[in-house]
C-alpha positions as CSV (number, residue, x, y, z in Angstrom):
1,M,-29.3,10.4,22.0
2,K,-31.4,9.1,24.9
3,R,-33.2,6.7,22.6
4,V,-29.9,5.3,21.2
5,C,-28.5,4.8,24.7
6,T,-31.7,3.1,25.8
7,R,-31.5,0.7,22.8
8,I,-27.8,-0.1,23.5
9,V,-28.4,-0.8,27.1
10,A,-31.5,-2.9,26.4
11,F,-29.6,-5.0,23.8
12,L,-26.6,-5.6,26.0
13,V,-28.9,-6.6,29.0
14,L,-30.7,-9.0,26.8
15,F,-27.5,-10.5,25.4
16,L,-25.7,-10.8,28.7
17,S,-28.6,-11.9,30.8
18,A,-29.5,-14.6,28.3
19,G,-26.0,-16.2,28.7
20,F,-27.2,-17.8,32.0
21,L,-30.4,-19.3,30.5
22,P,-30.6,-22.6,28.6
23,G,-31.4,-22.4,24.9
24,G,-35.1,-23.1,24.0
25,S,-36.9,-24.4,21.0
26,E,-39.3,-22.2,19.0
27,A,-41.8,-25.1,18.5
28,A,-42.1,-25.4,22.3
29,V,-43.7,-22.0,22.7
30,L,-45.6,-21.4,19.5
31,Q,-48.7,-23.5,18.9
32,D,-48.0,-23.8,15.2
33,N,-46.5,-21.8,12.3
34,W,-47.1,-18.1,11.9
35,H,-50.3,-17.2,10.1
36,Y,-49.5,-14.6,7.4
37,C,-52.1,-12.2,6.2
38,D,-51.4,-9.8,3.3
39,V,-53.6,-6.7,3.5
40,E,-53.7,-3.5,1.4
41,S,-51.8,-1.4,4.0
42,G,-49.2,-4.0,4.9
43,A,-49.1,-7.5,6.4
44,S,-50.0,-9.3,9.6
45,F,-48.4,-12.3,11.4
46,S,-50.2,-14.1,14.2
47,D,-49.8,-17.2,16.3
48,I,-50.6,-18.6,19.7
49,L,-47.9,-18.2,22.3
50,L,-47.8,-20.9,25.0
51,P,-46.2,-20.5,28.5
52,D,-44.3,-23.8,28.1
53,A,-40.8,-22.3,27.7
54,P,-40.7,-18.9,29.4
55,E,-37.0,-18.4,28.5
56,N,-38.0,-18.0,24.8
57,D,-39.1,-14.4,25.3
58,T,-37.4,-12.4,22.6
59,L,-38.9,-11.7,19.2
60,F,-36.8,-10.8,16.2
61,F,-37.7,-9.7,12.7
62,E,-36.8,-7.2,10.0
63,T,-38.8,-4.6,8.0
64,S,-38.1,-2.0,5.3
65,G,-39.9,1.3,5.5
66,K,-42.7,-0.1,7.7
67,S,-44.4,0.9,10.9
68,V,-44.8,-2.0,13.4
69,R,-47.2,-2.9,16.2
70,V,-46.8,-6.0,18.3
71,T,-49.6,-7.1,20.6
72,L,-49.8,-10.0,23.1
73,G,-53.4,-10.7,23.7
74,D,-54.9,-7.3,24.3
75,Q,-51.6,-5.7,25.5
76,L,-49.5,-3.5,23.2
77,V,-45.9,-4.6,23.9
78,Y,-44.1,-2.8,21.0
79,A,-44.7,0.1,18.6
80,Y,-42.4,1.5,15.9
81,D,-43.4,4.4,13.7
82,C,-41.4,4.6,10.4
83,P,-39.9,8.1,10.1
84,K,-41.1,10.2,7.2
85,E,-38.0,11.8,5.9
86,E,-38.9,13.9,2.9
87,W,-35.4,14.0,1.5
88,L,-35.0,10.2,1.5
89,P,-37.7,8.4,-0.5
90,S,-36.6,4.9,0.8
91,Y,-36.7,4.3,4.5
92,G,-34.3,1.4,4.5
93,R,-34.0,-1.8,6.6
94,H,-34.8,-1.8,10.3
95,W,-34.6,-4.8,12.6
96,H,-36.7,-5.2,15.8
97,L,-35.6,-7.0,18.9
98,I,-38.5,-7.2,21.3
99,K,-38.5,-8.7,24.8
100,L,-42.0,-10.1,25.5
101,P,-43.6,-10.0,29.0
102,P,-44.1,-13.3,30.9
103,I,-47.4,-15.1,30.4
104,T,-49.3,-17.7,32.5
105,Q,-51.7,-18.9,29.8
106,P,-51.8,-19.2,26.0
107,E,-52.0,-15.7,24.4
108,Q,-52.3,-14.6,20.8
109,L,-49.1,-12.9,19.5
110,R,-49.8,-10.6,16.7
111,V,-47.3,-8.6,14.6
112,E,-48.8,-5.9,12.4
113,I,-46.6,-4.3,9.7
114,Q,-48.0,-1.3,7.8
115,G,-46.5,0.6,4.9
116,K,-47.6,2.5,1.8
117,N,-46.5,-0.1,-0.7
118,R,-45.4,-3.6,0.1
119,M,-43.8,-4.3,-3.3
120,E,-41.9,-1.1,-3.2
121,Q,-40.4,-1.6,0.3
122,G,-39.9,-5.4,0.2
123,T,-41.5,-8.3,2.0
124,P,-40.9,-8.3,5.8
125,S,-39.0,-11.2,7.3
126,V,-41.0,-13.8,9.3
127,P,-40.6,-13.2,13.0
128,S,-38.6,-15.7,15.0
129,L,-39.0,-16.3,18.8
130,D,-36.1,-17.6,20.9
131,T,-33.9,-16.7,23.8
132,A,-32.2,-13.3,24.0
133,R,-28.8,-14.9,23.6
134,V,-29.7,-16.7,20.4
135,Q,-31.4,-13.7,18.9
136,A,-28.4,-11.5,19.7
137,E,-26.0,-14.1,18.3
138,K,-28.1,-14.2,15.2
139,I,-27.6,-10.4,14.6
140,F,-23.8,-10.7,15.0
141,L,-23.8,-13.8,12.8
142,Y,-25.5,-11.8,10.0
143,D,-22.7,-9.2,10.4
144,L,-19.9,-11.8,10.2
145,P,-18.9,-11.1,6.6
146,Y,-18.7,-7.4,7.3
147,V,-16.7,-7.9,10.5
148,L,-14.2,-10.1,8.6
149,S,-14.0,-7.6,5.7
150,L,-13.2,-4.4,7.6
151,P,-9.7,-5.5,8.9
152,G,-8.8,-6.5,5.3
153,D,-10.0,-3.1,4.1
154,L,-7.9,-1.3,6.7
155,L,-4.8,-3.4,6.1
156,L,-4.9,-3.1,2.3
157,A,-5.4,0.7,2.6
158,L,-2.4,1.1,4.9
159,I,-0.2,-1.0,2.5
160,I,-1.3,1.1,-0.5
161,L,-0.8,4.3,1.3
162,M,2.7,3.3,2.2
163,Y,3.5,2.6,-1.4
164,Y,1.7,5.7,-2.6
165,F,4.1,8.0,-0.8
166,H,7.2,6.0,-1.7
167,Q,6.8,5.5,-5.4
168,V,6.5,7.6,-8.5
169,S,4.5,5.4,-10.9
170,W,1.0,3.9,-10.6
171,K,-0.2,6.7,-8.2
172,S,-3.5,6.9,-10.1
173,L,-4.0,3.2,-9.7
174,D,-3.3,3.4,-6.0
175,L,-5.9,6.2,-5.6
176,T,-8.4,4.0,-7.4
177,L,-7.7,1.1,-5.2
178,L,-8.0,3.4,-2.1
179,L,-11.4,4.6,-3.4
180,I,-12.7,1.0,-3.9
181,L,-11.5,0.0,-0.4
182,F,-13.2,3.1,1.1
183,L,-16.4,2.3,-0.7
184,L,-16.3,-1.4,0.5
185,G,-15.6,-0.2,4.1
186,V,-18.5,2.2,4.1
187,L,-20.7,-0.5,2.5
188,S,-19.8,-3.0,5.2
189,V,-20.9,-0.5,7.8
190,S,-24.0,0.7,6.1
191,V,-25.5,-2.8,5.5
192,S,-24.6,-4.2,8.9
193,Y,-27.2,-4.8,11.6
194,T,-25.0,-3.7,14.4
195,V,-24.7,-0.1,13.2
196,Q,-28.3,0.4,14.1
197,L,-27.3,0.0,17.8
198,F,-25.4,3.3,17.6
199,L,-26.9,5.2,14.6
200,D,-30.5,4.3,14.0
201,W,-30.7,6.0,10.6
202,P,-32.1,3.2,8.3
203,A,-33.0,5.6,5.5
204,L,-29.4,7.0,5.3
205,W,-27.8,3.6,5.4
206,W,-30.2,2.3,2.7
207,V,-29.4,5.1,0.3
208,L,-25.7,5.0,1.1
209,S,-25.4,1.2,0.6
210,Q,-27.4,1.3,-2.7
211,G,-25.5,4.2,-4.0
212,I,-22.2,2.4,-3.3
213,L,-23.4,-0.8,-4.9
214,S,-24.4,1.2,-8.0
215,F,-21.1,2.9,-8.4
216,L,-18.7,0.1,-7.3
217,P,-18.8,-1.4,-10.9
218,V,-17.8,2.0,-12.2
219,A,-14.8,2.2,-9.9
220,G,-13.8,-1.4,-10.6
221,S,-14.0,-0.9,-14.4
222,F,-11.9,2.3,-14.1
223,L,-9.2,0.3,-12.3
224,I,-9.2,-2.2,-15.2
225,Y,-9.1,0.8,-17.6
226,Q,-5.8,1.9,-16.1
227,I,-4.0,-1.5,-16.3
228,V,-4.9,-2.5,-19.9
229,E,-3.3,-1.3,-23.1
230,A,-4.6,1.5,-25.2
231,E,-6.2,-1.0,-27.6
232,F,-8.7,-2.1,-24.9
233,R,-9.2,1.2,-23.0
234,R,-11.8,2.4,-25.5
235,K,-13.8,-0.8,-24.9
236,I,-13.5,-0.6,-21.1
237,G,-14.4,3.1,-21.3
238,A,-17.7,2.1,-23.0
239,V,-18.4,-0.3,-20.1
240,I,-17.7,2.5,-17.6
241,G,-20.1,4.8,-19.4
242,I,-22.9,2.1,-19.4
243,Y,-22.4,1.5,-15.6
244,G,-22.3,5.2,-14.9
245,V,-25.4,6.1,-16.8
246,L,-27.5,3.3,-15.3
247,A,-26.3,4.1,-11.8
248,V,-27.3,7.8,-12.2
249,L,-30.7,6.8,-13.7
250,I,-31.4,4.4,-10.8
251,L,-30.4,6.9,-8.0
252,T,-32.2,9.8,-9.7
253,A,-35.4,7.8,-10.0
254,E,-35.0,6.8,-6.4
255,F,-34.8,10.4,-5.2
256,L,-37.7,11.3,-7.4
257,G,-39.8,8.7,-5.5
258,C,-40.0,6.2,-8.4
259,S,-38.4,3.3,-6.5
260,G,-35.4,3.4,-8.8
261,V,-33.4,1.1,-6.6
262,F,-36.0,-1.6,-6.5
263,Y,-37.0,-1.6,-10.2
264,G,-33.5,-0.8,-11.4
265,Y,-31.9,-3.9,-9.9
266,Y,-33.2,-6.3,-12.5
267,P,-31.6,-4.6,-15.5
268,F,-28.6,-3.6,-13.4
269,F,-27.7,-7.1,-12.1
270,I,-29.1,-9.3,-14.8
271,S,-29.1,-7.4,-18.1
272,V,-26.1,-5.2,-17.6
273,I,-23.5,-6.5,-15.1
274,I,-23.3,-10.1,-16.5
275,P,-22.7,-9.2,-20.2
276,C,-20.5,-6.2,-19.3
277,Q,-18.4,-8.3,-16.9
278,F,-18.0,-11.0,-19.5
279,Y,-16.9,-8.3,-22.0
280,T,-14.4,-6.9,-19.6
281,F,-13.2,-10.5,-18.8
282,W,-12.6,-11.0,-22.5
283,C,-10.6,-7.8,-22.7
284,L,-8.4,-8.9,-19.9
285,L,-7.8,-12.3,-21.5
286,C,-6.8,-10.6,-24.8
287,S,-4.5,-8.3,-22.9
288,M,-2.9,-11.3,-21.2
289,R,-2.4,-13.3,-24.3
290,K,-1.3,-10.5,-26.7
291,Y,0.8,-8.3,-24.4
292,Q,1.6,-10.7,-21.5
293,N,0.1,-8.1,-19.1
294,V,0.7,-9.4,-15.6
295,Y,-1.7,-6.8,-14.1
296,S,-4.5,-8.1,-16.3
297,R,-3.8,-11.6,-15.1
298,F,-4.0,-10.4,-11.5
299,A,-7.3,-8.6,-12.1
300,V,-9.2,-11.7,-13.3
301,V,-9.9,-13.3,-9.9
302,P,-11.3,-10.1,-8.3
303,L,-13.4,-9.5,-11.4
304,I,-15.0,-12.9,-11.2
305,G,-15.4,-12.7,-7.5
306,F,-17.2,-9.3,-7.6
307,C,-19.3,-10.4,-10.5
308,F,-20.7,-13.5,-8.7
309,A,-21.1,-11.7,-5.4
310,G,-23.0,-8.8,-7.0
311,V,-25.3,-11.0,-8.9
312,F,-25.9,-13.3,-5.9
313,D,-26.7,-10.3,-3.7
314,G,-29.1,-8.9,-6.2
315,L,-30.9,-12.1,-6.6
316,N,-30.9,-12.8,-2.9
317,Q,-32.5,-9.4,-2.2
318,F,-35.7,-10.4,-4.1
319,W,-35.9,-14.2,-4.0
320,Q,-34.4,-15.0,-0.6
321,I,-31.8,-17.6,-1.8
322,M,-30.3,-17.5,1.7
323,P,-32.4,-17.5,4.9
324,W,-30.8,-14.2,6.0
325,K,-30.1,-11.0,4.1
326,T,-26.3,-10.8,4.0
327,N,-24.4,-9.0,1.3
328,L,-21.3,-10.9,0.0
329,V,-19.8,-7.9,-2.0
330,P,-18.0,-6.4,1.1
331,F,-16.3,-9.8,1.7
332,C,-14.8,-9.6,-1.9
333,V,-12.1,-7.3,-0.4
334,Y,-10.1,-10.5,0.0
335,F,-10.4,-11.2,-3.7
336,L,-9.1,-7.7,-4.2
337,S,-6.3,-8.3,-1.8
338,M,-4.9,-10.9,-4.3
339,F,-4.7,-8.2,-6.9
340,V,-3.1,-5.7,-4.4
341,V,-0.5,-8.3,-3.2
342,C,0.4,-9.3,-6.8
343,M,0.6,-5.7,-7.8
344,M,2.9,-4.8,-5.0
345,R,5.0,-7.9,-5.8
346,E,5.3,-6.8,-9.4
347,Q,6.2,-3.2,-8.4
348,L,8.8,-4.5,-6.0
349,L,10.3,-6.6,-8.8
350,C,10.2,-3.6,-11.1
351,E,11.8,-1.4,-8.5
352,R,14.5,-4.1,-8.0
353,R,15.2,-4.1,-11.7
354,M,15.4,-0.3,-11.8
355,Q,17.7,-0.4,-8.8
356,E,19.9,-2.9,-10.4
357,Q,20.0,-0.8,-13.6
358,A,20.8,2.3,-11.4
359,N,23.6,0.4,-9.6
360,K,25.0,-0.7,-12.9
361,L,24.8,2.8,-14.3
362,E,26.3,4.2,-11.1
363,Y,29.2,1.7,-11.3
364,E,29.8,2.6,-15.0
365,I,29.8,6.3,-14.1
366,A,32.2,5.7,-11.2
367,L,34.4,3.7,-13.5
368,A,34.4,6.4,-16.1
369,V,35.2,9.0,-13.5
370,E,38.1,6.8,-12.2
371,R,39.4,6.4,-15.7
372,S,39.2,10.1,-16.2
373,E,41.2,10.7,-13.0
374,M,44.0,8.1,-13.8
375,D,47.3,8.8,-15.5
376,A,47.4,6.3,-18.5
377,L,51.2,5.9,-18.4
378,T,51.9,5.3,-14.7
379,G,48.5,4.2,-13.3
380,C,48.6,6.9,-10.7
381,R,45.9,9.4,-10.1
382,N,46.1,12.7,-11.9
383,R,45.6,16.3,-10.9
384,A,41.8,16.2,-11.3
385,A,41.7,13.5,-8.7
386,F,44.1,15.5,-6.5
387,D,41.8,18.5,-6.7
388,R,38.8,16.4,-5.7
389,L,40.7,14.9,-2.8
390,M,41.7,18.4,-1.5
391,Q,38.1,19.4,-1.4
392,Q,37.2,16.3,0.7
393,R,40.2,16.1,3.0
394,E,39.7,16.2,6.8
395,G,41.8,15.9,9.9
396,N,45.6,16.1,10.0
397,F,47.7,14.8,7.1
398,S,51.1,15.1,5.5
399,M,52.2,15.3,1.9
400,L,55.3,14.0,0.1
401,M,56.5,15.5,-3.2
402,L,58.8,13.1,-5.1
403,D,61.1,14.2,-7.9
404,I,63.2,11.7,-10.0
405,D,66.8,13.0,-10.1
406,H,68.3,13.9,-13.4
407,F,65.2,12.8,-15.4
408,K,65.8,15.2,-18.2
409,K,69.3,13.7,-18.7
410,I,67.7,10.2,-19.0
411,N,65.4,11.4,-21.8
412,D,68.2,13.2,-23.6
413,T,70.6,10.3,-23.3
414,W,68.5,7.2,-23.6
415,G,65.3,8.5,-25.3
416,H,61.8,9.1,-24.2
417,D,60.9,5.4,-24.4
418,A,63.5,4.8,-21.7
419,G,62.1,7.7,-19.7
420,D,58.6,6.3,-19.9
421,K,59.8,2.9,-18.7
422,V,61.6,4.7,-15.8
423,L,58.3,6.5,-14.9
424,Q,56.4,3.2,-14.9
425,K,58.8,1.2,-12.9
426,F,59.3,4.1,-10.4
427,A,55.5,4.4,-9.9
428,A,55.2,0.6,-9.4
429,L,58.0,0.6,-6.7
430,V,56.5,3.5,-4.8
431,R,53.0,2.0,-5.0
432,E,54.4,-1.2,-3.3
433,Q,55.4,0.9,-0.3
434,L,51.9,2.4,0.2
435,D,48.7,1.0,1.7
436,K,45.0,1.7,1.0
437,K,45.0,4.9,3.1
438,H,47.6,6.6,0.9
439,W,46.8,8.4,-2.3
440,F,49.4,8.4,-5.0
441,F,49.3,11.2,-7.7
442,R,51.4,12.0,-10.8
443,W,51.9,15.8,-10.4
444,G,53.5,16.3,-13.8
445,G,56.6,15.1,-15.7
446,E,58.8,13.3,-13.2
447,E,57.1,14.8,-10.1
448,F,54.8,12.7,-7.9
449,V,52.8,13.5,-4.7
450,V,51.8,11.1,-1.9
451,Y,48.9,12.0,0.4
452,C,49.3,10.5,3.9
453,P,46.2,11.0,6.1
454,H,46.6,11.2,9.9
455,D,50.3,10.6,9.7
456,A,52.5,12.3,12.3
457,V,55.9,13.7,11.6
458,E,57.7,10.4,12.2
459,G,55.2,8.5,10.0
460,G,55.7,10.8,7.0
461,W,59.5,10.8,7.4
462,T,59.7,7.1,7.8
463,L,57.6,6.5,4.7
464,A,59.7,8.9,2.7
465,E,63.0,7.3,3.7
466,R,61.7,3.9,2.9
467,I,60.7,5.0,-0.6
468,R,64.1,6.7,-1.2
469,R,66.0,3.6,-0.1
470,T,63.8,1.3,-2.2
471,V,64.3,3.4,-5.4
472,E,68.0,3.7,-4.7
473,S,68.5,0.0,-4.4
474,A,66.3,-1.0,-7.3
475,E,67.5,-1.6,-10.9
476,I,65.1,0.6,-12.7
477,L,67.3,1.5,-15.6
478,P,70.3,-0.8,-16.2
479,E,72.4,1.9,-17.9
480,Q,72.0,4.4,-15.0
481,Q,71.2,4.4,-11.3
482,I,67.8,6.1,-10.5
483,T,67.4,8.1,-7.3
484,V,64.6,10.3,-5.9
485,S,64.5,13.5,-3.9
486,I,61.6,14.0,-1.5
487,G,60.1,17.1,0.3
488,I,57.6,16.7,3.1
489,A,55.1,19.2,4.4
490,Y,52.5,18.9,7.2
491,W,49.0,20.4,7.5
492,H,48.9,23.0,10.3
493,G,45.2,23.0,11.0
494,A,42.3,25.4,10.2
495,D,44.6,28.4,9.9
496,D,46.6,26.7,7.1
497,S,45.9,26.8,3.4
498,D,46.6,24.7,0.3
499,I,48.9,27.4,-1.2
500,A,51.0,27.6,2.0
501,L,51.1,23.8,2.2
502,F,52.4,23.5,-1.4
503,R,54.9,26.3,-0.8
504,R,56.4,24.6,2.2
505,M,56.5,21.2,0.4
506,D,58.1,22.8,-2.7
507,E,60.7,24.5,-0.5
508,A,61.5,21.2,1.2
509,L,62.0,19.5,-2.1
510,Y,64.2,22.4,-3.3
511,R,66.5,21.9,-0.3
512,A,66.7,18.2,-1.0
513,K,67.8,19.0,-4.6
514,H,70.2,21.6,-3.3
515,E,71.8,19.2,-0.8
516,G,72.9,16.8,-3.5
517,R,69.7,14.9,-4.3
518,N,68.8,11.4,-3.2
519,C,67.7,12.6,0.2
520,V,64.6,13.6,2.2
521,M,63.9,17.1,3.6
522,Q,60.9,18.3,5.6
523,E,59.6,21.7,6.3
């Protein structure tokens, strides 16, 4: 812990203190180019350091599994012993940021790098000499792709998690995407330079990063396996098997001390990834053309992006295509974001279509229920609707029971067709006197019920009288005047019951009939 804190403080001091110093030129302090000497145990870099630009006092270079000694003249200014972890055969990448002491005359600067096998651990980078600010900026510049990729990883993971807990389908695909994003996030951390400021475990980061790079094609192919049709899944499954077997062989050889990562990259990146990715690309194209699979179309761009980035990183690791060792695979999270966004869009459209179908089905069900609760002759609600209303009622209300006077005589004298017309016209007249808050039911035969929510005594009585007068003055049946008798009952609160309410309403209607009909009586 003390060593980590010391490195962090030293790095920050170098970075901040250099901000007040002018930038120097490397050629102004080194007499000529570095002299490289390859020896059996490692390598040696040497040059003559001149005191012309004292601000250029920070040396930076990178090694892999090497011990380092830096001397200035006869003075040892830096020493690093590569740890010998028995459980990790590869020691990983380690960068060195060394502040040199001031000099007053030309001195020989010598960097000795020693390791058991140069080919196995990789060629060390050529040391650079500059100001502390430039060297610190260089480290953060190397980490720029990783810094830019991590927010994208986190944002996409949050979006997928949100959809994962709010949808039924595609949960397996969401989990695969979360796994890929997790692997890319860990890869961004493990291959970054800055992580060594806090956790100087180069061997762990090396094995972690190479393991993720080996299994990322497996996870990516499994994602494609889930979106293509059954016709292509067997082919994609074969690709997954090839990736998986090769990844296991590489990592197993690495842990057995056979440098599986180094020697396995050539067949992995050149002989396997390129043909397998082209085969997968062909499967996606066939899925698009034959089945119009939108998910296959969305997966093409990430597939191409990851393929080129993986091959480029593999070649750059051995042939130094770029002047710095930066991995482009973590930055491919933004290619993956195109697939995620398009996938979410397609799922939203699918959910919208399902919602529209659900709304249509709900409307059809409601329409069917309404039809089942309607009286076909009069257009009033029937007893089934009345029973449902009584289960949902709330607050104070009043109820009117209407009975057409001498209706049996109408049927006996003029026939049932005339009786049906009387019922229809009567129902239409009553409905004209009601508004949306009233419910109108045909109770049976010539009896009807009006439900009046929140109506006081005066309101129920006024409505009943208006209905009676309207029916009395209307010409419903030319051969005979039609009148109606009405009984009113009121809800008495929580202590009341439906049976008691109907008894009082029936008694009020009976009194109206007994008093000569064509009148209104209330309880």
